[in-house]
Every structure is written in structure tokens, then in C-alpha cells.
C-alpha positions, 0 to 999 in steps of 0.5 A, spaced: 521 478 487 526 482 482 520 485 479 516 487 485 514 493 487 511 494 494 508 502 495 504 507 498 502 514 498 503 519 503 497 525 504 494 530 508 487 529 507 484 533 500 492 533 497 489 528 492 492 521 494 485 518 492 485 522 485 493 520 483 492 513 485 485 513 480 490 516 475 495 509 477 490 505 476 488 508 468 496 508 466 496 501 467 490 498 465 487 496 473 480 499 471 477 498 464 475 505 462 467 503 462 468 501 470 472 507 472 469 512 476 473 518 481 476 515 487 475 508 485 479 504 491 475 509 495 469 504 496 465 504 502 459 509 502 462 514 508 468 515 504 464 517 498 460 521 501 465 524 506 470 524 500 476 522 505 480 515 505 477 511 512 479 504 510 486 502 506 485 499 500 491 495 497 491 494 489 494 489 485 497 493 478 501 490 472 506 495 468 511 494 462 517 499 463 522 499 458 521 492 456 521 490 463 514 488 466 512 489 473 507 488 479 506 493 482 502 494 489 499 500 492 496 500 498 491 506 498 492 510 506 488 514 509 490 522 510 486 524 516 490 524 523 485 520 527 486 515 522 494 514 523 494 507 525 492 505 519 498 509 515 503 505 519 500 498 518 501 500 511 507 502 512 510 496 515 508 491 509 511 496 503 518 498 501 517 506 498 511 511 499 509 517 495 510 523 499 505 528 496 503 534 498 498 539 494 501 545 491 497 550 493 497 549 500 504 546 503 506 540 507 501 539 513 503 537 520 500 530 520 503 529 514 510 530 517 508 526 522 507 520 517 513 521 513 517 520 519 514 514 521 515 511 514 523 515 515 523 509 521 521 504 517 527 506 512 522 507 506 524 510 499 520 516 499 519 519 493 516 527 493 511 530 490 507 537 489 500 536 487 495 541 483 501 545 479 495 545 474 492 550 480 492 558 478 493 559 486 499 554 485 505 557 490 510 552 488 516 555 491 514 555 498 512 548 499 518 545 495 524 549 499 520 546 505 519 539 502 527 539 500 529 541 507 525 536 511 528 530 506 535 534 506 534 533 498 536 538 492 529 541 489 529 538 483 529 531 486 521 533 487 516 531 482 511 537 480 504 533 478 497 534 477 493 528 478 487 531 476 489 532 469 495 526 468 501 532 467 508 528 469 504 522 473 507 516 468 514 519 469 513 519 477 510 512 476 516 510 472 520 514 478 518 508 483 519 502 479 526 505 478 528 508 486 524 503 490 526 496 492 524 490 490 522 486 497 527 482 500 525 475 503 526 468 501 521 463 496 527 457 500 525 458 506 517 456 510 511 461 509 511 467 513 507 473 512 504 479 516 497 481 517 496 488 516 489 488 516 482 483 516 476 483 513 469 478 515 466 475 510 460 470 512 462 464 507 470 465 507 472 467 515 476 471 516 480 474 511 487 476 512 490 481 508 498 479 507 505 481 506 509 475 505 516 476 507 518 468 506 516 462 502 510 461 499 503 459 501 496 455 497 488 454 499 489 447 502 495 449 507 495 448 514 496 455 518 498 457 524 497 464 527 504 465 532 501 470 537 494 468 538 496 461 537 490 459 532 490 454 527 485 452 521 485 450 513 487 456 507 480 456 504 483 460 499 489 466 497 489 471 492 490 479 490 486 484 490 484 487 483 481 492 487 476 486 488 478 480 491 481 475 486 482 467 487 490 465 485 493 458 486 499 461 491 502 467 494 509 468 493 514 471 498 514 478 497 508 479 494 501 482 498 495 479 498 489 475 501 488 468 505 482 467 507 482 463 514 475 460 514 475 463 522 469 465 524 471 469 531 474 476 528 478 476 535 483 470 533 486 474 527 489 479 529 493 485 525 500 485 527 500 477 527 505 473 523 502 467 520 506 461 517 505 454 516 502 449 521 508 446 524 514 451 522 519 453 527 520 460 525 520 467 530 514 472 529 515 478 525 515 486 528 508 487 530 506 494 530 506 499 537 
């Protein structure tokens, strides 16, 4: 668990969040160069057509820094005001957030509201100014605004160009060093927060989970605390960013759990999933 980092990117629409995610995917060799395309995590047709992120998309990356191997779970979140609930759900699954601000436009109201959400979750915030390659970038004004909002010196703000990859490697290194590893215990009974889901006609509802304690593997009998539904785990795995089956999910990790349940209403976002028969308290859900 010491080498796991869970984080997201908070950003207003068009401030370069999906482009920064692309650079991280390249830097960590998560996506082969031949398969890489712009805004890789925006997989819905509508997202690609409109150039915005609508559905949060987790991805698991692996990276070596100072001879240590790290597992990095990035949740790419929407920037549009209409999807702030999606953002709030992703914040509950991570320990840190990169605050990404467009250097040509400065900090926006929606970014501030998402930042307040992140602060209320006690996340580590890494402030970053993007698009420094553009001639119209006016860096002093947004730097002052970010420093005032976060009450930090201006030299703690990263200056990057996500488009050209400038200083992105340094930013990823800072995320690893500053964002804490997840807390939780492998010895305790399995307990995980459902932060999203999707339906699969073969595997039933696939729950996107952040594991807090313990571990789970396919074949385990699970129990959903709030809806009081139960079943057998059909498959567990990670986001690469497509679903990739593995033998188990452990404390601190972000992954998926195929429930086999065919009625989507039975698997609710914000519910706590555990092993059938475990006596545990549910995790805090969502407002």
C-alpha cells in the first residue's frame, strides 16, 4: 500500500485536463504509442464529438521513480458544471488532486467549487498552471489567485504545457512525493466504496470500487450494506483503462467488481460492499 497513489485532476472545461491525462498515459507507458489518440480517456462518442469529459474514467498506471515502483490510480473527472456530482464521487475515492488552471484564462468559479469539495475531503492539492506555451498566457494574475485561495507561496505552483509535455514529468513526480499512500488495513474484513458503475449484459452490474480494507477475489460471496443485496463476485480487476481481470483487489486499490446482478438499481453508487456475513460499519456515502 505504501507505493499506491490515488488522485484525480480538478479542472474547468477546456483547461487541458484530458490532454494532461494523455501525457501521464504516455509517460507511464500505459498506452502503447501505436494505440495512443488524443483525449484517450474520453471514450464516449459524445465526449469525443464535444471535446469534453462527461463520464469519470479511472485508469491504473505503473511508474518507477527513484528506483521505486508505484501504482498510480488516476480518475479523470468531468470539468463541466453539470457534472459536479461525478466529481464529488471521484474525490471520495482518492487522497490527492491536481488543480489544473488554464494560464490564459485564470481560475474559474466552477474550479473553485470543486476545489472546496476537495478541501472538505482533506485531499492534498497540487496547484498547476497549464498552457504556458501560449503567447497570451498571463501567469502572474492566476498565480496570485491560486496562491491566495490555497494560502501557499507562488513557487509551489507548477507551470506546465500539457500539450507539449513541458514539466509534466516533474508534476507526476511531485504527485507521487506529496500525495499520501492510502490508509486502510489488509487484515480487516473486506470493505469498499462504490463510486461508479456500468452495466454488462454478461457480467451484470460492474461496480467501480475503492477498496478501504481487506481483499476480495472472484467467487467470494458479497453483501451490499444499504440495499441489502447479495451475490457472488464474478470477476475483479483493474482499469488499464479497459477492464483487465486480475485474481484479487486489495486494500488501498481502485478497481472493479462484477456482481452478476442484472437489475442496475440494486447496486448503488455510495453503497458499501463487503463479504457476506462480515459485521462492519458502512462507509460514508455521498451528499
